[in-house]
C-alpha positions in Angstrom: 24.0 22.8 31.3 25.0 21.5 27.9 22.6 22.2 25.0 21.2 19.3 23.2 22.2 19.0 19.6 19.1 18.6 17.4 19.5 16.2 14.5 17.1 16.9 11.8 15.9 14.0 9.7 15.3 15.1 6.1 11.6 14.7 5.2 10.9 11.8 3.0 9.9 12.8 -0.5 9.9 11.2 -3.8 8.6 7.8 -4.9 8.3 4.6 -3.1 11.1 3.1 -5.2 13.4 6.0 -4.3 12.7 5.5 -0.6 13.4 1.8 -0.8 16.6 2.4 -2.7 17.8 4.9 -0.1 16.7 2.5 2.7 18.8 -0.3 1.1 21.8 2.0 0.8 21.5 3.0 4.5 21.2 -0.7 5.5 24.3 -1.6 3.5 26.2 1.3 5.1 25.1 0.3 8.6 26.1 -3.3 8.0 29.4 -2.7 6.2 31.0 0.6 7.2 32.1 1.3 10.7 31.1 4.9 11.5 30.8 7.4 14.3 28.0 7.0 16.7 26.5 10.3 15.5 26.4 9.0 11.9 25.0 5.7 13.0 22.2 7.4 14.8 21.5 9.7 11.9 21.4 6.8 9.5 19.2 4.8 11.9 16.7 7.8 12.3 16.6 8.3 8.5 16.0 4.6 8.0 13.1 4.6 10.5 11.6 7.6 8.6 12.0 5.8 5.3 10.6 2.6 6.6 7.5 4.3 8.0 7.0 6.1 4.7 7.2 2.8 2.8 4.8 1.0 5.2 2.3 3.8 4.8 2.6 3.8 1.1 2.1 0.0 1.0 -0.9 0.3 3.3 -2.5 2.9 1.1 -1.8 0.8 -2.0 -3.4 -2.3 -0.3 -6.5 -0.2 0.6 -6.8 0.9 -3.0 -6.5 -2.6 -4.3 -9.1 -3.9 -1.9 -11.5 -1.1 -3.0 -10.9 -2.0 -6.7 -11.4 -5.7 -5.9 -14.6 -5.0 -4.0 -15.9 -2.8 -6.8 -15.2 -5.6 -9.4 -17.0 -8.2 -7.2 -20.0 -5.9 -6.8 -20.1 -5.4 -10.6 -19.8 -9.2 -11.1 -22.6 -9.8 -8.6 -24.8 -7.3 -10.3 -24.2 -8.8 -13.7 -24.9 -12.2 -12.3 -28.2 -11.1 -10.8 -29.2 -9.4 -14.0 -28.6 -12.7 -15.9 -30.4 -14.8 -13.3 -33.4 -12.4 -13.4 -33.5 -12.6 -17.2 -33.3 -16.4 -17.0 -36.1 -16.5 -14.4 -38.3 -14.2 -16.4 -37.7 -16.4 -19.5 -38.7 -19.5 -17.4 -41.9 -17.7 -16.3 -42.7 -16.7 -19.8 -42.3 -20.4 -20.9 -44.6 -21.5 -18.0 -47.2 -18.9 -19.0 -47.1 -20.0 -22.6 -47.8 -23.6 -21.6 -51.2 -22.6 -20.2 
C-alpha cells in the first residue's frame, strides 16, 4: 500500500494586509503560470487558509465596529435623555412659578 504524502499548509501569520497580498500573489500564479498538479493543490490549499484567515479577521473587525457604534448610540441616547429631563424639569419649574 502506498503511503499518503502529507502536504503541510504553513500556518497563517502576520497582518491582514500581508495575508491579502499573499492571496493575490497565489491567485495570479494560479491564473497565469501552468504548474504541476502538486503545486496547484499546494497553492489552492494555502489560498483557502489565507481566505479563511481574512474572513475571520474581517468578521472580528465588523463585530468591533458594531460594538463601538452601539456604545456611541447608547451614549447619544443617554445625553439626549439627560437634556430632555433637564428641559422637562425647567418646564415644571416654570409651571410652579406661575402659581
